Structure formats: C-alpha cells, structure tokens
Backbone bond lengths (Angstrom), bond angles and torsions (degrees), N, CA, C in turn:
res aa  C-N    CA-C-N  psi(-1)  N-CA   C-N-CA  omega(-1)  CA-C   N-CA-C  phi
1 F - - - 1.448 - - 1.525 109.65 -
2 S 1.304 115.73 161.39 1.449 119.88 174.19 1.507 108.58 -150.10
3 G 1.336 116.27 155.83 1.446 121.31 175.72 1.509 113.43 59.50
4 A 1.344 115.96 -131.53 1.460 121.35 -175.56 1.516 112.07 -62.21
5 A 1.336 117.06 -36.41 1.467 120.10 -179.93 1.516 110.60 -62.74
6 A 1.335 118.34 -40.50 1.459 121.91 179.79 1.516 110.47 -65.46
7 E 1.326 116.33 -41.79 1.465 119.37 -179.56 1.525 111.13 -65.09
8 T 1.344 117.10 -40.31 1.454 120.52 178.50 1.520 111.52 -63.88
9 A 1.333 116.91 -43.36 1.468 120.93 178.85 1.520 110.74 -62.39
10 A 1.326 116.67 -40.83 1.467 120.40 179.92 1.516 111.09 -65.11
11 Q 1.322 116.43 -42.79 1.454 120.24 -179.98 1.525 111.06 -64.09
12 D 1.321 117.46 -40.57 1.465 121.27 178.89 1.520 110.81 -63.20
13 S 1.340 116.76 -40.81 1.459 120.73 179.43 1.516 111.28 -64.55
14 L 1.323 116.44 -41.25 1.458 120.40 -179.24 1.519 111.82 -67.37
15 A 1.321 116.95 -34.23 1.457 120.51 -174.48 1.525 112.10 -61.40
16 G 1.329 117.34 -43.69 1.455 120.16 -178.28 1.511 111.97 -66.25
17 V 1.340 117.12 -40.19 1.448 120.66 -178.55 1.528 110.45 -71.81
18 A 1.316 117.20 -37.91 1.459 120.65 177.43 1.522 110.76 -61.57
19 A 1.329 117.18 -33.13 1.463 120.78 178.72 1.519 111.40 -63.48
20 L 1.340 116.47 -33.20 1.460 120.38 178.87 1.521 110.61 -64.59
21 L 1.325 117.12 -46.60 1.457 119.93 179.29 1.531 111.46 -70.40
22 A 1.311 116.20 -31.90 1.462 119.01 176.71 1.522 110.66 -61.62
23 A 1.329 116.49 -33.28 1.461 120.47 177.48 1.520 111.46 -63.66
24 A 1.346 115.99 -26.96 1.461 120.78 177.20 1.523 111.39 -94.87
25 E 1.338 116.24 11.99 1.464 123.40 178.36 1.523 111.72 60.67
26 I 1.343 116.24 40.65 1.452 122.34 176.25 1.521 107.88 -105.80
27 H 1.325 116.50 124.02 1.452 120.22 179.28 1.523 110.39 -67.91
28 T 1.318 117.21 134.88 1.462 121.22 178.59 1.528 109.77 -126.81
29 E 1.311 114.77 152.93 1.468 121.68 175.54 1.516 107.35 -134.76
30 S 1.336 117.28 114.38 1.462 122.00 -177.68 1.526 110.65 -87.17
31 R 1.329 115.50 137.40 1.464 120.16 177.94 1.523 109.04 -138.63
32 V 1.312 116.28 140.77 1.459 122.74 172.39 1.523 106.48 -121.29
33 R 1.331 117.09 124.34 1.451 119.88 -177.49 1.510 110.06 -143.47
34 S 1.330 117.16 161.95 1.454 123.01 177.97 1.529 109.15 -100.27
35 A 1.342 116.72 146.09 1.458 121.59 178.98 1.513 108.26 -158.81
36 I 1.337 115.86 170.57 1.460 120.86 179.25 1.521 110.47 -60.33
37 S 1.331 116.69 -40.28 1.461 121.27 176.98 1.518 108.22 -142.27
38 V 1.322 115.91 162.44 1.465 120.37 -179.27 1.516 110.67 -60.48
39 G 1.346 115.90 -46.48 1.454 119.80 -176.48 1.514 113.21 -61.74
40 T 1.331 117.07 -46.41 1.459 119.91 -179.20 1.527 110.98 -65.96
41 G 1.329 116.30 -35.79 1.459 119.40 177.75 1.517 112.33 -65.28
42 L 1.336 116.78 -42.70 1.455 120.36 179.98 1.526 111.65 -66.59
43 L 1.329 116.70 -43.98 1.462 119.56 -179.68 1.525 111.17 -66.67
44 A 1.330 116.70 -36.73 1.459 119.58 177.75 1.527 110.64 -64.71
45 A 1.336 116.73 -41.31 1.465 120.41 179.04 1.525 110.48 -65.18
46 R 1.332 117.08 -38.98 1.466 119.94 179.05 1.519 111.20 -63.38
47 Q 1.339 115.95 -46.13 1.453 119.70 -179.26 1.530 111.21 -67.89
48 E 1.309 115.84 -35.59 1.466 120.98 180.00 1.520 111.81 -64.21
49 T 1.324 116.56 -39.19 1.466 121.26 -176.95 1.523 113.20 -94.33
50 G 1.343 116.88 -12.21 1.457 120.10 -175.70 1.516 112.52 70.51
51 A 1.334 116.85 25.55 1.467 121.35 -176.48 1.528 111.22 -66.14
52 T 1.313 116.43 140.94 1.463 121.78 176.63 1.515 112.10 -97.11
53 D 1.331 117.27 -10.35 1.464 122.52 179.08 1.524 108.70 -135.26
54 L 1.320 115.31 140.08 1.467 120.92 178.23 1.516 108.48 -127.71
55 L 1.311 115.74 129.03 1.460 122.45 -175.75 1.516 109.15 -119.84
56 I 1.337 117.35 123.08 1.455 120.78 177.94 1.519 109.91 -124.14
57 G 1.318 115.85 148.39 1.456 121.29 178.41 1.512 111.17 -89.54
58 W 1.310 115.50 168.54 1.456 123.51 -177.02 1.522 109.93 -87.36
59 P 1.340 118.78 139.22 1.463 119.83 176.16 1.523 111.33 -74.31
60 D 1.327 116.34 172.68 1.461 120.48 176.39 1.521 110.12 -59.63
61 S 1.323 116.36 159.11 1.459 120.91 -179.77 1.519 110.85 -67.63
62 G 1.323 114.64 161.98 1.457 120.28 -179.62 1.521 110.09 131.08
63 A 1.340 116.42 146.02 1.460 120.65 -175.66 1.528 111.88 -59.87
64 T 1.326 117.43 -41.37 1.461 120.12 -178.89 1.514 111.43 -64.17
65 N 1.331 117.01 -44.21 1.455 120.13 -179.98 1.518 111.71 -66.26
66 Q 1.346 117.68 -36.58 1.458 119.79 177.71 1.519 110.53 -65.44
67 L 1.340 117.22 -38.63 1.457 120.83 177.63 1.521 110.44 -64.31
68 L 1.337 116.57 -43.05 1.454 120.39 178.68 1.518 110.94 -64.20
69 L 1.334 117.12 -38.61 1.456 120.26 178.22 1.523 110.33 -60.99
70 G 1.340 117.36 -45.33 1.451 120.58 179.31 1.511 111.90 -60.10
71 S 1.325 117.53 -42.35 1.464 121.70 178.58 1.523 111.00 -65.60
72 L 1.340 116.92 -40.05 1.457 121.07 179.71 1.528 110.62 -64.00
73 I 1.329 116.44 -45.45 1.461 119.84 -179.97 1.525 110.75 -58.47
74 Q 1.333 116.70 -46.07 1.465 119.84 -179.02 1.525 111.60 -64.19
75 Q 1.320 117.50 -36.01 1.462 120.28 176.99 1.528 110.81 -63.83
76 L 1.321 116.21 -44.83 1.456 120.19 -178.46 1.529 111.90 -67.99
77 L 1.324 117.19 -34.04 1.463 120.65 -176.01 1.522 113.01 -72.92
78 R 1.318 117.77 -8.55 1.469 119.22 175.44 1.522 111.38 -66.68
79 D 1.330 115.67 -25.98 1.465 120.94 172.49 1.525 106.23 -87.30
80 R 1.325 116.80 110.42 1.463 121.45 -172.21 1.524 113.66 -91.85
81 Y 1.337 116.95 5.32 1.454 119.06 -170.34 1.515 113.86 -103.52
82 F 1.304 117.72 20.57 1.462 120.88 175.27 1.524 108.83 -148.27
83 S 1.322 115.12 158.71 1.468 121.09 176.45 1.520 109.35 -90.31
84 L 1.319 116.19 134.82 1.463 122.02 -178.91 1.523 109.87 -111.19
85 F 1.332 115.03 128.43 1.466 122.08 174.58 1.527 107.62 -114.14
86 V 1.320 117.01 128.17 1.465 121.88 176.32 1.526 106.80 -121.07
87 A 1.320 116.97 116.02 1.457 120.12 -169.88 1.517 112.81 -125.55
88 R 1.329 114.40 140.98 1.462 122.08 168.13 1.525 106.55 -128.83
89 L 1.318 116.41 102.54 1.456 121.25 -176.97 1.511 110.13 -98.48
90 Q 1.324 115.63 125.45 1.461 121.43 179.43 1.521 112.41 -101.23
91 A 1.330 116.54 -5.21 1.470 120.99 178.92 1.524 107.82 -155.43
92 A 1.327 116.42 166.80 1.458 120.94 177.98 1.523 109.62 -62.62
93 P 1.332 118.33 140.11 1.475 120.24 -179.49 1.525 112.89 -54.70
94 Q 1.315 117.03 -34.05 1.464 120.32 -176.71 1.531 112.65 -65.60
95 S 1.321 117.71 -15.41 1.468 120.56 179.49 1.521 112.25 -87.76
96 T 1.323 117.87 0.56 1.464 121.77 -177.92 1.517 110.99 -66.57
97 K 1.334 116.37 127.53 1.462 121.78 178.15 1.528 111.94 -99.59
98 R 1.332 117.73 -28.58 1.468 122.17 178.05 1.526 109.00 -144.92
99 I 1.320 115.84 148.89 1.453 121.35 166.70 1.522 107.28 -106.15
100 V 1.315 116.02 118.04 1.466 121.47 178.16 1.525 106.66 -99.94
101 L 1.310 116.37 111.47 1.462 122.49 -172.93 1.522 110.09 -106.19
102 A 1.335 116.42 112.37 1.463 122.33 179.68 1.526 109.19 -93.39
103 L 1.330 116.34 122.37 1.465 122.10 -176.40 1.524 110.00 -121.86
104 P 1.337 118.09 123.38 1.466 120.00 177.92 1.530 111.02 -71.87
105 T 1.308 116.22 159.12 1.459 121.88 178.40 1.527 110.31 -58.65
106 H 1.334 115.80 136.34 1.472 125.16 -179.93 1.520 113.21 73.46
107 A 1.328 118.05 9.75 1.467 119.57 179.47 1.522 111.49 -58.96
108 E 1.341 116.85 -30.20 1.469 119.89 -178.07 1.531 112.95 -65.06
109 H 1.345 116.43 -13.33 1.467 120.20 178.36 1.531 112.80 -96.54
110 E 1.318 117.82 -1.87 1.463 121.01 -179.20 1.532 110.63 -78.38
111 D 1.343 115.89 147.30 1.459 120.50 175.23 1.527 109.48 -60.24
112 G 1.294 116.45 134.83 1.455 120.97 176.38 1.515 114.81 84.69
113 F 1.341 118.01 2.04 1.470 119.23 -176.10 1.522 111.67 -64.68
114 L 1.321 117.17 -47.67 1.461 119.29 -177.90 1.522 110.96 -60.28
115 E 1.335 116.66 -44.09 1.463 119.77 179.16 1.527 111.30 -61.95
116 A 1.337 116.56 -37.28 1.464 120.53 178.71 1.522 111.24 -64.49
117 I 1.325 116.66 -43.04 1.462 120.17 -179.52 1.529 110.63 -66.96
118 L 1.320 116.78 -38.96 1.469 119.74 177.46 1.524 110.95 -62.65
119 L 1.329 116.28 -39.95 1.466 120.19 177.48 1.519 111.05 -63.20
120 L 1.333 117.18 -44.83 1.461 120.84 -178.77 1.523 111.41 -68.26
121 R 1.330 116.98 -34.64 1.462 119.14 175.91 1.530 110.65 -65.80
122 H 1.318 116.16 -38.03 1.464 119.26 177.30 1.527 110.56 -64.66
123 L 1.340 116.22 -43.12 1.458 120.23 177.13 1.521 110.50 -60.14
124 A 1.341 116.83 -44.06 1.468 120.77 179.35 1.524 111.04 -60.61
125 G 1.341 116.05 -39.76 1.459 119.50 178.70 1.519 112.15 -64.68
126 Q 1.340 116.65 -40.46 1.464 120.55 179.29 1.525 111.58 -66.46
127 L 1.334 115.98 -34.62 1.464 120.31 -179.51 1.526 112.68 -86.25
128 G 1.339 116.63 -12.10 1.457 120.01 -176.22 1.515 112.50 67.58
129 A 1.328 116.47 34.24 1.470 121.75 -175.51 1.521 110.48 -117.36
130 P 1.339 118.29 136.28 1.459 120.18 174.46 1.524 111.03 -72.45
131 I 1.321 116.15 160.84 1.462 121.83 177.43 1.524 109.18 -107.12
132 H 1.320 115.75 129.12 1.462 121.81 174.47 1.529 107.51 -112.68
133 V 1.325 116.27 111.54 1.462 121.97 -177.11 1.527 109.24 -88.75
134 L 1.336 115.07 132.67 1.464 121.20 179.75 1.523 108.48 -120.65
135 T 1.335 116.90 120.85 1.465 122.38 179.45 1.518 109.85 -135.18
136 E 1.325 114.98 169.26 1.461 119.30 169.85 1.527 108.96 -64.23
137 R 1.322 115.99 148.79 1.463 120.40 -178.31 1.525 111.72 -57.14
138 R 1.326 117.33 -39.72 1.469 120.96 -177.26 1.524 112.39 -68.83
139 A 1.335 117.40 -18.03 1.463 120.87 -177.30 1.524 112.72 -102.65
140 S 1.319 117.91 -5.49 1.458 120.95 -170.96 1.525 112.74 -62.93
141 A 1.321 117.79 -45.12 1.468 120.67 -176.85 1.525 110.83 -62.37
142 A 1.331 117.20 -45.17 1.463 120.87 -179.81 1.527 110.83 -64.03
143 M 1.338 117.36 -39.47 1.458 120.38 -179.67 1.522 110.87 -67.97
144 Q 1.317 117.10 -40.50 1.459 119.49 178.17 1.522 110.84 -65.61
145 D 1.335 117.05 -36.90 1.469 120.43 176.23 1.518 110.81 -61.50
146 F 1.340 116.82 -42.28 1.467 120.76 179.52 1.524 110.37 -61.19
147 F 1.318 116.86 -48.73 1.464 120.39 -179.57 1.531 110.76 -61.62
148 R 1.315 116.05 -38.81 1.468 119.39 -179.91 1.533 111.19 -69.94
149 D 1.338 117.01 -43.03 1.464 120.40 -178.28 1.526 112.33 -61.44
150 F 1.331 116.41 -34.78 1.464 120.51 -179.12 1.531 112.37 -99.31
151 E 1.328 115.80 13.86 1.465 122.36 176.81 1.525 111.88 54.81
152 L 1.329 114.69 49.54 1.464 121.62 -178.21 1.525 112.41 -112.45
153 S 1.323 117.59 7.66 1.464 120.77 -169.87 1.518 114.53 -84.80
154 E 1.332 117.98 -10.12 1.469 119.62 -178.21 1.522 111.06 -63.95
155 N 1.336 115.17 130.31 1.467 122.36 178.73 1.534 111.94 62.97
156 V 1.340 116.65 29.13 1.462 122.68 179.08 1.521 108.96 -124.03
157 K 1.330 116.60 133.00 1.458 122.29 174.84 1.525 108.82 -118.58
158 F 1.329 116.14 150.27 1.455 121.28 -176.03 1.533 110.54 -116.02
159 H 1.321 115.11 138.24 1.458 122.59 178.50 1.530 107.94 -134.80
160 T 1.317 117.01 162.47 1.459 119.96 -176.85 1.525 112.27 -131.32
161 I 1.331 114.23 155.85 1.459 123.00 168.57 1.524 107.24 -126.92
162 D 1.317 116.47 161.81 1.464 120.22 -176.55 1.524 111.79 -67.42
163 S 1.322 117.39 -41.79 1.461 121.20 -179.12 1.520 109.88 -152.62
164 W 1.331 116.68 157.43 1.462 122.46 -179.07 1.527 111.28 -62.12
165 S 1.329 116.55 -31.71 1.465 119.85 179.97 1.528 111.98 -65.27
166 K 1.333 117.44 -18.92 1.463 122.00 179.71 1.524 112.42 -95.25
167 L 1.341 116.66 11.92 1.463 119.84 -178.58 1.529 112.62 -58.30
168 P 1.353 120.41 -47.65 1.468 118.70 179.93 1.525 113.04 -57.23
169 R 1.326 116.77 -42.47 1.461 119.78 179.79 1.523 110.90 -66.69
170 G 1.343 116.86 -43.20 1.451 120.19 -179.28 1.517 112.43 -63.23
171 L 1.329 116.84 -42.86 1.460 120.16 178.06 1.522 111.29 -69.02
172 G 1.328 116.34 -36.14 1.454 120.06 178.99 1.514 112.72 -61.02
173 R 1.325 116.19 -31.87 1.463 120.51 -179.56 1.523 112.69 -84.60
174 G 1.336 117.07 -29.49 1.455 119.35 -168.03 1.507 117.19 -109.97
175 T 1.330 118.35 -2.24 1.458 119.06 -177.12 1.515 112.09 -103.65
176 Q 1.341 114.32 164.06 1.454 121.86 179.95 1.525 108.63 -124.42
177 T 1.313 116.46 165.82 1.463 119.91 -175.23 1.521 112.71 -68.69
178 D 1.349 118.56 -19.83 1.462 120.02 178.11 1.524 112.02 -97.33
179 D 1.338 117.58 15.41 1.460 122.17 172.76 1.527 110.07 -86.80
180 L 1.313 115.93 154.57 1.452 122.63 165.71 1.519 106.48 -112.52
181 V 1.334 116.86 112.94 1.461 121.57 179.90 1.518 108.65 -90.56
182 V 1.324 116.45 120.72 1.459 122.81 179.25 1.520 108.27 -113.80
183 V 1.322 116.65 125.72 1.467 121.58 178.57 1.520 108.43 -110.95
184 Y 1.324 116.22 124.45 1.464 120.76 177.13 1.522 107.78 -77.47
185 G 1.328 116.22 112.64 1.454 121.17 -176.74 1.519 111.86 -94.44
186 V 1.325 115.24 151.72 1.463 121.65 -178.22 1.519 109.07 -129.49
187 R 1.318 116.73 135.11 1.457 121.13 176.67 1.524 110.30 -70.51
188 R 1.331 115.31 155.20 1.459 120.29 178.80 1.522 110.58 -55.70
189 G 1.322 115.45 136.90 1.456 120.78 -178.31 1.507 113.26 95.69
190 G 1.340 116.77 -12.57 1.459 120.30 178.21 1.522 111.37 -69.55
191 L 1.330 116.05 155.68 1.462 121.02 -176.65 1.523 111.93 -58.88
192 S 1.318 118.08 -35.63 1.465 121.27 -176.42 1.521 113.63 -102.63
193 W 1.356 116.76 10.92 1.462 120.12 176.64 1.525 110.20 -75.99
194 S 1.344 116.08 145.73 1.464 121.31 175.16 1.522 108.77 -135.08
195 P 1.350 118.73 153.81 1.470 121.30 -174.64 1.524 114.41 -57.23
196 G 1.317 118.40 -30.31 1.455 120.56 -178.47 1.513 114.53 -76.51
197 D 1.333 117.51 -4.88 1.467 119.86 -175.67 1.524 112.93 -65.50
198 D 1.332 117.18 -30.46 1.466 119.75 -177.84 1.526 111.88 -60.83
199 A 1.335 116.42 -34.05 1.465 121.05 -177.31 1.526 112.80 -92.00
200 L 1.332 117.13 -1.99 1.465 120.20 -172.70 1.532 113.64 -63.52
201 P 1.337 120.52 -41.85 1.473 118.28 179.05 1.531 113.06 -56.39
202 G 1.327 116.87 -44.61 1.462 119.64 179.60 1.517 112.68 -65.16
203 K 1.327 116.73 -39.31 1.470 120.19 179.85 1.524 111.49 -66.83
204 L 1.332 116.68 -40.65 1.467 118.90 179.09 1.524 111.62 -69.82
205 A 1.325 116.66 -34.97 1.462 119.37 176.92 1.521 111.13 -60.98
206 A 1.337 116.49 -39.55 1.460 120.47 179.12 1.520 111.77 -71.81
207 A 1.343 116.85 -36.71 1.462 120.42 -177.33 1.518 112.12 -77.32
208 L 1.347 117.45 -26.24 1.468 121.87 -175.51 1.531 110.12 -128.11
209 P 1.326 117.85 67.04 1.471 120.20 -173.73 1.523 114.35 -65.47
210 S 1.332 118.42 -22.60 1.472 120.68 -175.40 1.522 113.43 -112.74
211 T 1.326 116.91 7.51 1.461 121.53 -175.71 1.518 110.56 -108.78
212 S 1.320 117.16 140.94 1.461 121.62 177.93 1.527 110.35 -71.12
213 L 1.332 115.52 137.22 1.467 121.73 -177.37 1.518 110.08 -125.14
214 L 1.324 115.76 143.01 1.455 121.73 174.64 1.520 108.81 -140.40
215 F 1.328 116.59 117.99 1.463 121.93 172.00 1.525 107.41 -97.06
216 F 1.329 116.08 130.98 1.457 121.81 -174.96 1.516 108.80 -124.77
217 Y 1.338 116.74 114.27 1.463 122.52 178.72 1.520 108.40 -112.31
218 P 1.341 118.84 100.41 1.468 120.27 -178.08 1.516 112.68 -66.67
219 A 1.326 115.71 155.91 1.458 121.28 174.80 1.531 109.57 -65.24
220 E 1.322 115.20 157.36 1.466 119.82 178.33 1.518 109.65 -112.14
C-alpha cells in the first residue's frame, strides 16, 4: 500500500487490537506516523507521548514478514521502560471462549509478573473467559504455588508441556479457533528468557493460523 491506502490499512489494524485492551478497560490512543523505520517511529511516538504501553499489530503472513516482525520486536525491547503488546487477532475479542496463557519457567520471578497476571485476570473477567495456564512440567508446581499464594487461582486451570521448545506443537494440538493465546514474553537477559524466544512469534503464527495471538512483554 502507499499513501492514503496505507494509512487506512494501518488504522484498521490498530482498531481491532485497541478493542482488546478496551475490554480490559485500558485507555488507548492510536497514531499513524511516518519515520525512517517502523521501530524508530514507534519508539519516537512512545517517548513523545510518555506512553507506558505500546501495542503493535501483526504483519501479513509470510517468511519475510515474520523475520521482520522478530527484528522489530527485538528493536523495541531494547527500551525496557514500557510494556509491549504484539497482537494478531483473528476474531473479535468478545468471541473469546478461553484465554490460554503460556508462561516460561521462572516467569514468576520476573519484574512486573504479578502486575501482568492481574491485568490478564481482569481482561479474562471482562471477556467472561477462563484462563488455562500452560507451563513446562518442571515449573508447574512452582507456578501453581505462586497463583495460590496471591489468590489468583479462581477460574484458572493448569496444563503442562515437556519443554518450552515444544510450545508451538503443544498449542497446535490443544487450542481452538475461539481461544486467545497469550504468551508472556521476556526481554533478553531475563531469568526466564531462552535463545529460541526470538523466533517464537513466527513459529506460533505458523502453528496457529486461525487463532488469535497476543505476546505481552511487561516493563522492567
């Protein structure tokens, strides 16, 4: 696209994702601007507005676009002082029947984890959807203890996979088209970060072509 067509497409993409946060009663402000690169434009807009959260939509499918998305995410995550949401919505948020929340091992020790879970629980309440937590088998007991200690276990079920590297396969087998899959993302250097995380958005997009996806990277 170019010119007016590009601006219209961008606005349409933002509208669906903004509706998701609106369901969680989070104020959003959509902006379309020109810049040398997508990443520099987004970071400039964040700093200009003092935004604490940044929400970006998913590009069209294709190996090149998935590679560009991964590079864009890593560029944005160098700024550790805001929360980043990366969303690909395949249906209206109100049609969500379950929130499937994928949590890496030791995520409960990351800065901002409790606030992130409280936000997602609020979103689940607004949507009337239960939360299904998916973790590695070795991390399940510790994660359930965390949810229990902070009284977060109501309307939450826990499931396991053998390893984080098998997340795309596990989600591919266990999710439905009316699920919202939320992946708790970690910046490089975080306790629960792993080298394969950079490629995870592209792998999940391929494994779940008809399911809505949301990657959530809390501020540090």
